[in-house]
C-alpha positions as CSV (number, residue, x, y, z in Angstrom):
1,M,-44.5,-21.2,-13.2
2,Y,-44.8,-20.8,-16.5
3,Y,-47.0,-18.1,-18.2
4,E,-48.3,-18.6,-21.8
5,E,-50.2,-15.9,-24.1
6,I,-52.7,-17.5,-26.5
7,P,-54.4,-15.1,-29.6
8,G,-58.1,-15.0,-29.2
9,M,-60.1,-14.4,-31.7
10,N,-60.6,-11.1,-33.8
11,D,-64.1,-11.1,-33.5
12,K,-65.5,-10.0,-29.1
13,K,-68.2,-11.8,-29.3
14,S,-66.7,-15.0,-30.4
15,N,-64.0,-14.1,-27.4
16,I,-67.1,-14.5,-25.1
17,K,-68.5,-17.1,-26.5
18,F,-65.6,-19.0,-25.5
19,M,-65.5,-17.8,-22.4
20,G,-69.0,-19.1,-21.5
21,Y,-71.8,-17.7,-19.5
22,C,-70.0,-16.6,-16.4
23,G,-66.6,-17.8,-17.2
24,K,-68.6,-21.4,-17.6
25,N,-66.1,-23.2,-20.3
26,I,-63.1,-21.4,-19.3
27,K,-63.5,-22.4,-16.0
28,R,-64.7,-26.4,-17.2
29,I,-60.9,-26.1,-19.6
30,Q,-59.8,-24.9,-16.5
31,E,-60.4,-27.9,-14.3
32,L,-60.2,-30.6,-17.4
33,L,-56.6,-30.0,-18.2
34,K,-55.6,-29.0,-15.1
35,L,-53.9,-26.0,-15.4
36,D,-53.6,-22.9,-12.2
37,N,-55.1,-20.4,-14.0
38,I,-56.5,-19.4,-17.2
39,F,-58.8,-16.1,-18.2
40,L,-59.3,-14.3,-21.3
41,E,-58.2,-11.0,-21.3
42,L,-60.9,-8.9,-23.5
43,D,-59.6,-6.1,-24.0
44,E,-56.1,-7.4,-25.5
45,N,-58.5,-10.5,-27.4
46,I,-55.8,-12.7,-25.2
47,I,-56.1,-15.5,-23.4
48,K,-53.9,-15.8,-20.8
49,I,-52.0,-19.2,-19.5
50,Y,-50.7,-20.1,-15.7
51,S,-49.1,-23.5,-14.7
52,N,-46.2,-25.1,-12.9
53,N,-45.4,-27.4,-15.7
54,M,-45.0,-26.6,-19.5
55,K,-46.2,-29.6,-20.8
56,K,-50.0,-28.6,-19.9
57,I,-49.4,-25.5,-21.5
58,I,-48.6,-26.8,-24.8
59,K,-51.8,-29.3,-23.8
60,T,-53.9,-26.7,-23.2
61,K,-52.7,-24.4,-26.3
62,K,-53.2,-27.7,-29.0
63,Y,-56.5,-28.2,-27.0
64,I,-57.8,-23.8,-27.6
65,Y,-56.6,-24.4,-30.9
66,K,-58.5,-27.0,-31.8
67,Y,-61.9,-26.0,-30.0
68,F,-61.9,-22.2,-32.2
69,K,-61.1,-24.6,-35.1
70,K,-64.6,-26.5,-34.4
71,H,-66.5,-24.0,-33.2
72,F,-65.8,-20.6,-34.7
73,C,-64.5,-21.6,-38.5
74,K,-67.5,-22.2,-39.7
75,S,-68.0,-18.8,-41.4
76,N,-65.2,-17.8,-44.0
77,T,-64.9,-14.6,-42.0
78,N,-63.7,-16.3,-38.9
79,K,-61.5,-18.7,-41.1
80,R,-60.1,-16.0,-42.5
81,T,-59.0,-15.0,-39.2
82,F,-58.7,-17.9,-37.6
83,S,-55.6,-19.2,-40.1
84,T,-54.2,-15.9,-40.0
85,L,-54.2,-16.0,-35.8
86,Y,-52.6,-19.4,-36.0
87,E,-51.5,-20.2,-39.1
88,S,-47.7,-19.8,-37.9
89,E,-49.3,-21.7,-34.2
90,A,-50.4,-24.9,-36.1
91,S,-47.1,-25.7,-37.6
92,L,-45.0,-25.0,-33.7
93,L,-47.3,-27.2,-32.4
94,D,-47.6,-29.9,-34.7
95,F,-50.6,-31.0,-35.8
């Protein structure tokens, strides 16, 4: 079993929006990407991913990176937060 942590957005409100009502968005992402488990740790501001396949984890990191960029980078504050959190991640993921 492989495990990976992805930083969430600094804004707790954005993380709750990402999670969705009753966790529906997280569940949708888990089913779409065929992960064993994914959850958002609000206190630590971290998205935790579990899978038996490392390729699925890499695919999930790319998906979440693009998801945050599309949905949460509309304001200048979120753009700065996003670029700070994911600047190094983007180079690792070869976008």
